[in-house]
C-alpha positions in Angstrom: 1.1 95.8 -81.1 0.4 92.5 -82.9 -2.9 92.2 -84.9 -3.7 88.8 -83.5 -3.0 86.7 -80.5 -3.4 82.9 -80.0 -4.1 81.9 -76.5 -4.7 78.5 -74.8 -7.0 78.5 -71.8 -6.4 75.4 -69.6 -8.8 74.0 -67.0 -6.7 71.9 -64.7 -7.1 69.4 -61.8 -4.0 70.0 -59.6 -2.8 67.5 -57.1 -3.8 68.9 -53.8 -0.9 70.4 -51.9 1.8 68.8 -54.2 3.7 71.9 -55.6 6.5 69.9 -57.3 4.1 67.5 -59.0 1.9 70.4 -60.3 4.9 72.4 -61.6 5.9 69.4 -63.6 2.4 68.9 -64.9 2.2 72.6 -66.0 5.5 72.4 -67.6 4.4 69.3 -69.6 1.2 70.9 -70.7 3.0 74.0 -71.9 5.4 71.9 -73.9 2.6 69.9 -75.4 0.8 73.1 -76.4 4.0 74.5 -77.9 4.4 71.4 -80.1 0.7 71.4 -81.2 -0.1 72.7 -84.6 -2.2 75.5 -83.0 0.9 76.7 -81.1 -0.5 79.4 -78.8 1.5 82.3 -77.9 0.0 82.6 -74.3 -1.1 79.8 -72.1 -3.5 80.7 -69.3 -3.8 78.5 -66.1 -6.3 78.9 -63.3 -6.0 80.3 -59.8 -4.0 78.1 -57.4 -3.0 75.8 -60.3 0.3 74.8 -58.6 -1.4 73.6 -55.3 -5.1 73.5 -55.3 -7.3 76.2 -53.7 -8.8 75.2 -50.3 -5.5 74.6 -48.4 -6.3 76.5 -45.2 -3.2 76.5 -42.9 -1.5 74.4 -45.6 -0.9 77.6 -47.7 2.4 78.3 -46.0 3.6 74.8 -46.9 3.3 75.5 -50.7 3.9 79.3 -50.9 7.0 80.4 -52.9 8.3 83.6 -54.2 7.4 84.6 -57.7 11.0 84.3 -58.9 11.2 80.7 -57.4 8.0 79.8 -59.2 9.1 81.2 -62.5 12.3 79.3 -62.3 10.6 76.1 -61.4 8.0 76.3 -64.2 10.7 77.3 -66.7 12.8 74.3 -65.8 9.9 71.9 -65.9 9.0 73.4 -69.3 12.5 72.9 -70.7 12.6 69.4 -69.3 9.4 68.5 -70.9 10.7 70.0 -74.3 13.9 68.0 -74.0 12.0 64.8 -73.4 9.8 65.6 -76.4 12.8 66.3 -78.6 14.5 62.9 -77.5 11.2 61.3 -78.7 11.6 62.9 -82.1 9.3 65.8 -81.2 9.7 69.3 -80.2 12.5 71.8 -80.1 15.1 72.6 -77.4 13.8 76.1 -76.7 10.7 77.9 -77.7 9.7 81.1 -75.8 6.2 81.4 -74.7 4.2 83.5 -72.2 2.1 82.0 -69.4 -0.4 83.1 -66.8 0.0 80.9 -63.7 -2.0 81.0 -60.4 0.0 80.2 -57.2 0.3 81.0 -53.6 3.1 83.5 -53.2 5.5 84.5 -50.4 6.0 88.2 -50.9 7.7 90.5 -48.3 7.3 87.8 -45.6 3.5 87.6 -46.2 1.3 85.1 -48.0 -0.8 86.0 -51.1 -3.1 84.4 -53.6 -1.4 85.6 -56.7 -1.2 85.2 -60.5 2.0 85.8 -62.4 2.6 86.6 -66.1 5.8 85.0 -67.2 7.9 84.7 -70.4 9.5 81.2 -70.6 12.2 79.6 -72.7 14.4 82.5 -73.3 18.2 81.7 -73.2 18.6 84.1 -70.3 15.9 82.4 -68.2 12.3 83.3 -67.3 11.0 86.9 -67.2 8.3 88.0 -64.9 6.3 90.7 -66.6 3.7 91.2 -63.8 2.4 89.8 -60.6 -1.2 90.4 -59.5 -2.0 89.7 -55.9 -5.8 89.0 -55.2 -7.5 92.2 -53.9 -10.9 90.8 -53.0 -10.6 87.9 -50.6 -13.9 86.0 -50.0 -14.5 85.3 -46.4 -18.1 84.0 -46.4 -20.1 80.9 -47.2 -17.6 78.2 -48.4 -14.6 80.6 -48.2 -12.3 81.8 -45.4 -9.5 83.1 -47.5 -8.6 86.3 -45.6 -7.7 84.1 -42.6 -4.8 82.6 -44.6 -3.5 85.1 -47.0 -3.1 88.9 -47.2 -4.9 90.9 -49.8 -3.3 93.0 -52.5 -4.1 96.6 -53.2 -3.4 97.2 -56.8 -5.0 96.4 -60.2 -2.8 97.5 -63.1 -2.4 96.7 -66.8 1.1 95.9 -68.1 2.9 95.6 -71.4 3.6 92.2 -73.0 5.2 91.2 -76.4 1.8 91.5 -78.1 0.0 94.4 -76.4 -1.3 95.3 -72.9 -2.9 92.8 -70.4 -4.3 92.8 -67.0 -5.0 90.1 -64.5 -7.8 89.5 -62.1 -8.3 86.6 -59.7 -11.7 85.1 -59.1 -13.7 87.4 -56.7 -11.8 90.4 -58.1 -13.9 90.0 -61.3 -17.2 90.0 -59.3 -16.6 93.7 -58.5 -17.2 95.6 -61.8 -14.8 98.3 -60.8 -11.9 95.9 -61.2 -12.4 95.4 -64.8 -13.1 99.1 -65.3 -9.7 100.0 -63.7 -8.0 97.4 -66.0 -9.7 98.8 -69.1 -9.0 102.5 -68.2 -5.3 101.3 -68.0 -5.5 100.3 -71.7 -5.7 96.5 -71.2 -6.5 94.8 -74.4 -7.0 91.3 -72.7 -8.1 90.7 -69.2 -7.1 87.3 -67.9 -9.4 86.1 -65.1 -8.2 83.1 -63.1 -10.6 81.3 -60.9 -11.0 78.4 -58.4 -14.7 78.7 -58.0 -16.7 75.7 -56.8 -19.8 74.9 -58.6 -23.1 75.6 -56.6 -26.8 75.5 -57.6 -28.6 72.5 -58.9 -32.0 74.1 -59.6 -33.8 73.2 -62.8 -35.3 76.7 -63.1 -31.9 78.4 -63.2 -30.5 76.1 -65.8 -33.4 75.8 -68.1 -32.4 78.6 -70.5 -28.9 77.1 -71.0 -28.0 75.1 -74.1 -26.3 72.5 -71.7 -27.5 72.4 -68.1 -25.0 73.9 -65.7 -24.7 74.9 -62.1 -26.1 78.3 -61.3 -22.6 79.7 -60.5 -21.5 78.8 -64.0 -24.4 80.8 -65.6 -23.6 83.7 -63.3 -20.0 83.7 -64.4 -21.0 83.6 -68.0 -23.2 86.6 -67.6 -20.5 88.5 -65.6 -17.7 87.7 -68.2 -19.9 88.7 -71.1 -20.8 92.0 -69.5 -17.2 92.6 -68.6 -16.1 92.1 -72.2 -19.0 94.0 -73.8 -18.9 97.0 -71.4 -15.2 97.7 -71.9 -14.7 96.3 -75.4 -11.9 94.0 -74.3 -11.1 90.3 -74.7 -11.7 88.3 -71.5 -9.9 85.0 -71.0 -11.3 83.0 -68.1 -10.2 79.7 -66.7 -11.2 77.7 -63.7 -10.0 74.6 -61.8 -11.8 71.2 -62.2 -11.9 68.4 -59.6 -13.1 68.0 -56.2 -11.5 69.4 -53.0 -13.3 68.2 -49.9 -16.6 67.9 -51.6 -16.3 71.3 -53.4 -16.4 70.5 -57.0 -14.9 72.9 -59.5 -16.8 73.2 -62.7 -14.2 74.3 -65.3 -16.2 75.9 -68.1 -13.3 78.0 -69.2 -14.0 80.6 -72.0 -12.9 83.4 -74.1 -15.2 86.3 -74.7 -14.8 88.8 -77.4 -15.1 92.6 -77.2 -18.8 92.5 -78.1 -19.4 89.9 -75.3 -19.5 87.0 -77.8 -18.2 83.6 -76.6 -15.4 82.6 -78.8 -14.6 79.3 -77.2 -16.0 77.5 -74.1 -14.8 74.4 -72.1 -16.9 71.6 -70.8 -18.0 70.9 -67.3 -15.8 69.0 -64.9 -13.2 67.8 -67.3 -9.5 68.8 -67.9 -9.3 70.6 -71.2 -7.1 73.1 -73.1 -8.9 75.5 -75.4 -7.1 77.5 -78.2 -8.6 80.7 -79.4 -7.3 83.3 -82.0 -8.0 86.9 -81.0 -8.2 89.8 -83.6 -7.4 93.1 -82.0 -9.2 94.9 -84.9 -12.3 93.6 -83.2 -11.5 95.8 -80.2 -11.3 98.9 -82.3 -14.5 98.1 -84.1 -16.4 97.4 -80.9 -15.1 100.7 -79.3 -16.1 102.7 -82.3 -19.7 101.2 -82.3 -20.2 101.5 -78.6 -17.7 104.1 -77.1 -18.5 103.4 -73.5 -14.9 103.3 -72.5 -14.2 106.6 -74.2 -17.2 108.2 -72.4 -15.9 106.9 -69.1 -12.4 108.5 -69.7 -14.0 111.8 -70.6 -16.1 112.0 -67.3 -13.6 110.3 -65.1 -12.2 113.6 -63.6 -15.7 114.6 -62.5 -16.4 111.1 -61.1 -13.2 111.3 -59.1 -14.5 114.4 -57.4 -17.6 112.5 -56.5 -15.6 109.6 -55.1 -13.3 112.0 -53.1 -16.5 113.7 -51.7 -18.0 110.3 -50.7 -14.6 109.4 -49.0 -14.7 112.5 -47.0 -18.4 111.8 -46.1 -19.4 115.2 -47.6 -23.2 115.5 -48.1 -24.5 115.8 -51.6 -25.1 119.5 -52.6 -28.6 120.2 -53.7 -28.5 122.9 -56.4 -31.2 124.0 -58.9 -32.6 127.2 -60.4 -35.7 128.9 -59.0 -39.0 129.7 -60.9 -38.2 131.7 -64.0 -39.3 135.4 -63.7 -37.8 136.8 -66.9 -40.7 136.0 -69.2 -39.5 132.5 -70.1 -42.4 130.1 -69.5 -43.0 126.5 -70.2 -45.8 125.8 -72.6 -49.2 125.4 -70.9 -50.8 121.9 -70.9 -52.7 121.1 -74.1 -56.3 120.6 -72.6 -57.6 119.5 -76.1 -55.6 116.2 -76.0 -57.8 113.2 -76.2 -55.2 110.9 -74.5 -56.5 109.2 -71.3 -56.0 111.2 -68.2 -54.9 108.2 -66.3 -52.5 105.4 -66.8 -52.6 101.8 -65.7 -51.1 101.3 -62.2 -49.4 98.0 -61.4 -48.6 97.1 -57.8 -45.9 94.7 -56.8 -46.9 91.4 -55.2 -47.3 91.3 -51.4 -43.9 91.0 -49.7 -44.8 87.6 -48.3 -44.8 86.2 -51.9 -41.4 87.8 -52.9 -37.9 86.4 -52.4 -37.3 83.1 -50.8 -34.6 80.4 -50.9 -33.6 78.6 -54.2 -36.3 76.2 -55.3 -36.2 72.5 -54.3 -36.6 71.3 -57.9 -33.4 70.0 -59.3 -31.7 69.5 -62.7 -31.4 65.8 -62.2 -29.1 65.2 -65.1 -26.7 67.8 -63.9 -26.8 66.5 -60.3 -26.0 63.0 -61.6 -23.0 64.1 -63.7 -21.9 66.4 -60.8 -21.9 63.6 -58.2 -20.3 61.1 -60.5 -17.4 63.5 -60.9 -17.4 64.0 -57.1 -17.2 60.3 -56.4 -14.4 59.6 -58.9 -12.2 62.6 -57.6 -12.8 61.8 -53.9 -11.9 58.1 -54.4 -8.9 59.1 -56.3 -7.7 61.6 -53.6 -7.8 58.7 -51.1 -6.1 56.3 -53.5 -9.2 54.0 -53.2 -10.7 52.0 -56.1 -13.5 50.1 -54.3 -16.6 51.5 -52.6 -18.8 49.7 -50.1 -22.4 50.7 -49.7 -24.8 49.4 -47.0 -27.8 48.6 -49.2 -30.7 48.9 -46.9 -33.7 48.7 -49.4 -34.3 52.4 -48.9 -34.1 55.2 -51.5 -31.0 56.9 -50.2 -28.7 53.9 -50.2 -30.2 52.9 -53.6 -29.3 56.3 -55.1 -25.8 56.0 -53.6 -25.3 52.6 -55.0 -26.5 53.7 -58.5 -24.1 56.7 -58.5 -21.2 54.6 -57.2 -21.7 51.9 -59.9 -21.8 54.6 -62.6 -18.9 56.5 -61.3 -16.6 53.4 -60.6 -18.0 50.6 -62.5 -20.2 47.9 -60.9 -17.3 45.5 -60.4 -15.7 48.1 -58.0 -18.8 48.5 -55.8 -19.8 46.0 -53.0 -23.4 46.2 -51.8 -23.8 44.8 -48.3 -27.2 43.8 -46.8 -27.1 43.9 -43.1 -30.4 42.5 -41.7 -31.3 42.2 -38.0 -33.8 39.5 -37.0 -36.7 42.0 -36.8 -35.9 43.8 -40.0 -38.6 43.9 -42.7 -38.4 41.1 -45.2 -39.3 43.6 -47.9 -36.1 45.6 -47.1 -34.0 42.6 -48.0 -36.0 42.1 -51.2 -35.6 45.8 -52.2 -32.0 45.8 -51.4 -31.6 42.8 -53.7 -33.5 44.6 -56.4 -30.8 47.3 -56.4 -28.0 44.8 -56.3 -29.5 43.0 -59.3 -30.3 46.0 -61.3 -26.7 47.3 -61.0 -24.8 44.0 -61.3 -22.7 45.0 -58.3 -20.9 42.5 -56.1 -22.9 41.7 -52.8 -22.7 40.1 -49.4 -25.5 39.5 -46.9 -24.2 39.6 -43.2 -26.8 39.1 -40.4 -26.0 41.3 -37.4 -28.5 39.7 -35.1 -25.9 37.7 -33.0 -23.5 40.7 -32.7 -26.4 43.0 -31.5 -28.0 40.5 -29.2 -24.7 39.4 -27.7 -24.4 42.9 -26.4 -28.0 43.6 -25.6 -28.3 40.4 -23.6 -26.6 42.2 -20.8 -28.6 45.4 -21.2 -32.2 44.3 -20.4 -33.4 47.9 -19.8 -32.4 49.0 -23.4 -35.5 50.6 -25.0 -36.1 51.0 -28.7 -33.9 54.0 -29.1 -30.9 52.4 -27.6 -31.4 49.1 -29.4 -31.7 51.1 -32.7 -28.4 52.9 -32.1 -26.7 49.6 -31.3 -27.9 48.1 -34.6 -26.7 51.3 -36.5 -23.4 51.2 -35.0 -22.9 47.5 -35.5 -23.8 48.1 -39.2 -21.1 50.6 -39.5 -18.5 48.4 -37.8 -19.3 45.8 -40.5 -19.2 48.4 -43.4 -15.8 49.8 -42.3 -14.4 46.2 -41.8 -15.7 45.2 -45.2 -14.0 48.3 -46.6 -10.8 47.3 -45.0 -11.3 43.8 -46.6 -11.9 45.5 -50.0 -9.1 48.0 -49.5 -11.8 50.5 -50.2 -14.0 53.1 -48.4 -17.6 53.0 -47.2 -20.0 55.6 -48.8 -22.4 57.5 -46.7 -26.1 57.6 -47.5 -27.6 60.2 -45.1 -29.5 62.9 -46.9 -29.7 66.6 -46.0 -33.2 66.4 -44.3 -32.0 63.7 -41.9 -28.8 65.5 -41.2 -30.6 68.7 -40.3 -33.1 66.9 -38.2 -30.4 65.0 -36.5 -32.2 61.9 -37.5 -29.3 59.5 -37.5 -27.1 57.7 -35.0 -24.0 59.8 -34.1 -20.8 58.2 -35.2 -22.7 55.5 -37.2 -24.8 56.7 -40.2 -22.6 59.8 -40.4 -19.3 58.0 -40.3 -18.4 57.3 -43.9 -15.9 59.7 -45.2 -17.5 60.2 -48.6 -21.3 61.0 -49.0 -22.7 62.0 -52.4 -26.3 62.7 -51.1 -25.7 64.6 -47.9 -26.5 68.0 -49.5 -29.8 66.8 -51.1 -33.1 67.1 -49.3 -35.1 64.0 -49.1 -37.5 65.1 -51.8 -34.5 65.8 -54.0 -33.2 62.3 -53.5 -36.5 61.0 -54.6 -36.4 63.1 -57.8 -32.8 61.9 -58.5 -33.9 58.4 -57.9 -36.5 58.6 -60.5 -34.0 60.0 -62.9 -31.5 57.3 -62.2 -34.0 54.5 -62.6 -34.3 53.3 -59.1 -37.1 50.7 -58.9 -40.5 52.5 -58.2 -41.3 50.2 -55.3 -38.3 51.6 -53.5 -39.2 55.2 -54.3 -42.8 55.0 -53.5 -42.7 53.1 -50.1 -42.7 55.1 -46.9 -39.2 56.0 -45.7 -38.0 54.1 -42.7 -34.9 53.5 -40.8 -36.2 50.0 -40.3 -34.6 49.8 -36.8 -38.0 49.2 -35.0 -40.8 47.3 -36.6 -43.4 49.5 -38.1 -41.4 52.6 -37.7 -41.4 55.4 -40.5 -39.5 58.6 -40.6 -42.5 60.9 -41.1 -44.3 59.3 -38.0 -41.1 59.9 -36.0 -40.9 63.6 -37.2 -44.6 64.4 -36.9 -44.4 66.1 -40.3 -44.1 64.9 -43.9 -40.9 65.3 -45.8 -42.8 67.4 -48.4 -43.6 70.0 -45.9 -40.4 69.7 -43.7 -38.1 70.0 -46.8 -39.7 73.3 -47.7 -39.4 74.7 -44.2 -35.7 73.4 -43.9 -34.9 75.1 -47.2 -36.1 78.5 -45.8 -34.2 77.9 -42.5 -30.8 77.2 -44.1 -31.4 80.2 -46.4 -31.4 82.4 -43.3 -35.0 83.2 -42.8 -36.4 83.4 -39.3 -39.4 81.4 -38.1 -41.7 84.5 -38.1 -40.6 85.2 -41.7 -41.3 81.6 -42.8 -44.8 81.7 -41.2 -45.6 84.9 -43.2 -45.0 82.8 -46.4 -47.8 80.6 -45.6 -46.4 77.8 -43.5 -48.2 76.6 -40.3 -46.7 78.0 -37.2 -46.8 74.6 -35.4 -44.9 73.0 -38.4 -42.2 75.7 -38.4 -41.7 75.5 -34.7 -41.3 71.7 -34.8 -38.8 71.8 -37.6 -36.8 74.7 -36.1 -36.7 72.9 -32.8 -35.2 69.7 -34.4 -32.6 71.7 -36.3 -31.6 73.9 -33.3 -31.4 70.9 -31.0 -29.1 68.9 -33.1 -26.2 71.1 -34.2 -23.9 69.1 -31.9 -24.5 66.0 -34.1 -23.2 67.8 -37.2 -19.9 68.7 -35.6 -16.7 66.9 -34.6 -16.4 66.2 -30.8 -16.0 69.3 -28.7 -12.4 69.5 -27.4 -11.2 71.8 -24.7 -8.9 74.3 -26.3 -5.8 74.9 -24.1 -3.1 75.8 -26.7 -2.6 78.4 -29.4 -2.8 75.7 -32.1 -5.9 73.7 -31.3 -6.6 71.1 -33.9 -9.5 72.1 -36.2 -9.6 75.6 -34.8 -6.1 77.1 -35.2 -4.2 74.1 -36.7 -6.2 73.8 -39.9 -5.7 71.4 -42.8 -8.4 70.3 -45.2 -9.6 66.7 -45.2 -8.0 66.0 -48.6 -4.7 67.7 -47.9 
């Protein structure tokens, strides 16, 4: 076994669904690293590096056999080396070992797999091991088991430098996985992930040197404990980029056998990190804390316990009776002057425990997150220009501020769309945003278009008239986007979306929405951080469709209270549980009724399913595939 190992950990943004392009990119990165002065011996790529992760039914379009993938990556690597050599750099062949995540076709089934391959040998690539993901998440954002089969083995294997094992994403969330790898004498565990970032709460990121999504801090803790408990090196890498609004964080790392972070990648950005591992650190750590040795010693006994559990055998209660052979415990020392009692601390009442994540946000983190989201989503669609309907309200102001920072003000068009009864203040506030950002702008009065239709609808009340205005505005925004060869950005926040407080196929129509997962109170917090003018933040929220209308008067409840109740509802708490946590029953009932009565507005149109491959149910492809 070698005494040291140099590895490169790559956080990568693959081109969604484009296997050939990603293979070429991976080959080029390997060649670039081989020609770098650091010259790593192993290059570690993320889960699904050759295709992107959220492919749904598209998995079958990109799945290849392990041998095919190894051949393709090896050829791409050789081509990149040859190109470099013709430019005066590089060498014709330099063997190197790589860990690559891909969708695999194996025995006529599809798997989410990771392969360890030796590239660049004269006889061609050598596959040293293939790990097929064992734990397939099928909850929350994930529906993986619907599209791939699970593997059933976790094993270490020999390499040119020692023993390695591979885990894929959720495999690592089960502590038993790393334990099995360590018992099998792995020196390095390669953890490949495609884990979207989640969690914007200030309290959860406050202890970090640099603020990060709560899922990142959870991964850091998990990896540190994995390395420290088993005295192994842990190499972790993750995708970056946005897939359908799910933004991968990156934050690749290498942890040493004492749990120490030896190198760590940035949020959101593509990066290659090179670390030098000293295997003497493993021996030292295991001598100081022989947890793995202890586990090996007691493992035969633990196996018996596992077998008994598997057979549903009840635990055997066994202990000795009262001693009668003269052996006695010492009688209590009555002369002790210690207090006869100890302090008793009771837990808080159940009603004050638990609950959803806090509404407070890390605004700086959210800004960077949404800027990355906008850049990636625009790039996916091949669009360079964004169109924002700037209404004078805080939601459209925040969207415009984010767009200007993500794309540059010259690539953002702000459109004011007044109706003859619109508040003059709305026009003024919209202009404040346009002037503050220096974005291009247009003002298009929709009065004639709206009135031309409503002239024939004398019985149209305020609700219908408001819907006509909203849909007319969206016609204009999509047409202006076509004129710009761009895309309109949505401005609806999470509170409005849950309340159904929007015009169906109008406000919800834009294909990209940066603020749709922020409650209204969180939008206000982000607006203050971004520097949106105070007059916009502090005025009552209004759709400005009917004169004198405000959101909160329409709701019958303030955003401050509604957002808290909504936060409990979407976290899975019942109305009765929410009331126990101090909210007025009438308020909870009002909010829940609004949410329950508007699910249809948050879904695509209901289509009668007659075939075996109904679109959106059986025939599934992600929006950015």
